[in-house]
N, C-alpha and C positions, 0 to 999 in steps of 0.2 A: 386500502393502505394506512397502517397507523403511523404515528409519529410521537417520538419521545425525544424532548430537549433535555441538553445537558448544560445548564447555565444559559446565557445568552446567546453564545455563538457556535455552538455544536447542536446538531440535530441528528436523530438516527430515524429513518423512515423505513419502513418493512414493507416489501414487494413478495408476499408468500415466502419462499426459504432465501431470497436475497435481501441483505440488508444494505440501504445505502447511509453511508457516513458522510454528513454534510457539513463542510466549512462554510459558516455563515455569519462572517464579519465583514460585510460589504464597506463599510466606512473605512477601513483600514486595509483593504485589499487582502484580507484574511490572514494580516501579519500576527504572528503567533505570540502573543503576551504569556504572562505567567499565569493569567487565569484561564486563557483559552487552551494552554497546554494540559492545565489540571484536568480541563473537562473533557479534551481529546483522551488522556489516559483514563478518565473515568468511563466514557463511553466505550472505549475499546474493551476494557475489563468486563464490562457488562455484556459485549457481544462474544468474547472470547467464553463466557460460561454458558452461551445458550445453544445447545446442541441443535436446535431447529434451524439456525442460521448455517446455510451451506455456502455461501459466497458474500463477501462484502466488497462494495464499490464505494470509492471515495471520490467525493465530488465537491463541486463549489459553487456557491449562488452568485459569485461576483462575475459579471460579464467579462471583464478584461482580464482576471487573474484567477489561477488556481490558488496559488498562495506565493506571497512575496517573501516569506522566511520569518525570521526573528523581528519582533517588534523594538526596532532600533530607537524609535521614538521613546518608549519605555524604558530601554536600556540608558539613554544619553541621561537619565537622572540617577543610576544605579551606582553605588559605591561598590569596591570590589568585594565587600562582604554581601551585598544585595546579590551580586551576580553568582556568588557561590552558593547563596540559598536558593537561588533560582534554578541552579543547574540539575538537582534532582527532578523537578518538575517537567523541566524540558525533556531530559532523557527518557521519563516515563511516557510522554506523549509518543516519541518517535518508535520506542521500544514496543509501545502497547501495538501500534500499527504493523510493526516487523513481526511480532510474536503472535499474532492472530492465527489460530491453527486451520482457519479454513481458507481455501484461496480467496486472493484480494485483486482487485483491478482499480486501479486510477484512472480518472477521466479528466485529462488536462487540456485547458484551453488558455491562452494568454500566458501571462508570467507565471513560471514555477522555478522560483529562484532560491538559493540557498536551503533553509529549511523546508520551504515548500518543495523544491525538487527532491530533498531527502525523504520527505513523507512520500512522494509518489515511488522512489527508488525502494522504498520499504515494502512495496506491494508487489505481487508476483507477474502482473502484467501491466504495461501503461498503454493507455489508448490515448492519443493526442489529435487535436485537430489542428488546421492550417494555420491557426493564430499563435500556437504554443511556442513560447521562449524559454528555454530551461538553462540551466548552470549554477555552477557553485562558486559564487563570487567573494567568498569569505574572507581570503587573504587580501583583497583591495580594502577592506574596513579593519584589518589588522587581528583577523582571527582565523581559525580554521573551521572546515565543516565539522560540526558537532553532533550532527543527528544521523550519523551513519555513513556520511557521504565517502570518508577517505576508505571505507572497507566495501562498501555497495557498489560504488563506481566501478572499481577495478575489477569486480566480479562480473559486472556486464561488459566492459568494453575492453578489458587488459590493463597490466599496469602501466605501460607507457602511455596510452592515450588518456587514462585518469590523470595522470600527471600532468600531461599538458594542459587539460582541461582546469584542473584546480589549480596550478601555479599561475596559469594566464588569467583566470577569474572571468573568461569570456562567457558571453551569452551566445547560445546556439539555437538559431531558428529551426522550424519545424521540419522542413526537408532534409536538412543535414543531420537533425536530431535523429530521425529516422534511419539514415545512411550509416550514421556511427553506431546504432544500437542504444541510444539513449531513452528512445521510445520504441514500443514494439509494433504499434498500428497507427498509421495517420490516416485521417478521415477529412471529410469536409467540414469547413468551418461551422460551428455550432452543433456538429453532431458527436462530439467527444461523450457527453454523457448517454444520450441515446444507444451509441454502439457498445459503449461498457456495459449497460443495463442488459442489452442484448445478449452480449457475450455471456456476462454473469448468468443469465437465464438457461442459457445452453449449458454451462457447467453445472448448474445447480440440479439440471435433470439426471445427474450422474449419482452414484452410491455416495451418500454423505461420508461413510466411514471410509470408503475407499478414497475420496478427495482429500480427506485429512491425513491417511496414511501416505498418499502420493507426495504432498507436501512435505510431510516429516521426512521422509526419504531424500527428496530433492533439496531441501535445506541442510540436513545434517550431512548429507554426502559431500558437500561442496568442500573442496579443498583436501579431502581425504585420499590417498591413493586407491586405486582400484580394489584390492582385495578388502579394504577396509570399508569402502563404499558399498562393496556387494554385500557385506554384513550388515550395514546401516539398512539396505534395502530388504535383505531377509527378514529383519525383525519387524520392519514394516509391513510385508507380505503377510506375515504370521497374524497380524492384527486384523486383516482383513480375511484372511481365508477360511477363519473358522468363526465367521460372523453371519449372523442373519442375513446381512445384506448380499454376502457371496451366495447364500442358498438361494435368495430370491432372484438374484441376477441370471443365475445359471436356470433356474426354472422358467422364468420370464423368457429368455431366449428359446428355449426348447418350446415353450408353448405359444410363440409368435405373439407375444402382448407386451406392453410396456411394463417396467417394473415397478411394483410399489414399495419404495424402499423403507424397510422397518428402521433403519438408522440406530441411534443410539438408545 
């Protein structure tokens, strides 16, 4: 396993074809400051450009929190001009995770609130343990979700459910979060990272070209009518159908062996 640090609070660990993007600001429960946001954006840009990475897992080193959202202590001293200058850095962090071209898995335990939950929502799959508490409480402090929450949450749970959760600013504990579809898998306490990495390893065994094309079709097809969605799917299919990965996958199936993906 290799490790690369981006500033003080963000780490990338590489486990073969799986990259672990680690939030490592334990003294602040991973609250996202301006500096931390910039480093998340930097790390995701590096990962997005690395064709050897097939899956990214977003994790936390804090025992009681995945991420509690924006650093409100930092913002308490902000002028309106300061907040405006910070906005592009904050957006870059969230869109950096959202726009990763490979599948992404969030490993959530403890508090995942506000921007912390939005980081998880930016991933394709959310694995949570029994201690998880999630929510978008921004209206309770006079703002709105600004890391994609108003757009990502209704795509997960529907418009009415998302409205209730955002307007009430309530926190949702693990079992209800699973039942509502706010998280995808619920595991025993302390097992979120291990289960997320295990899932990532299973995903990474598949074609890297296929994985990225499937993600592109899933993401770009959201919200389109069926006919338009099928055109998106066809375009993504064509990027795989004539690739070396497709040839290797068919050959490996017929030869009854594991494929050795050429990738990009």
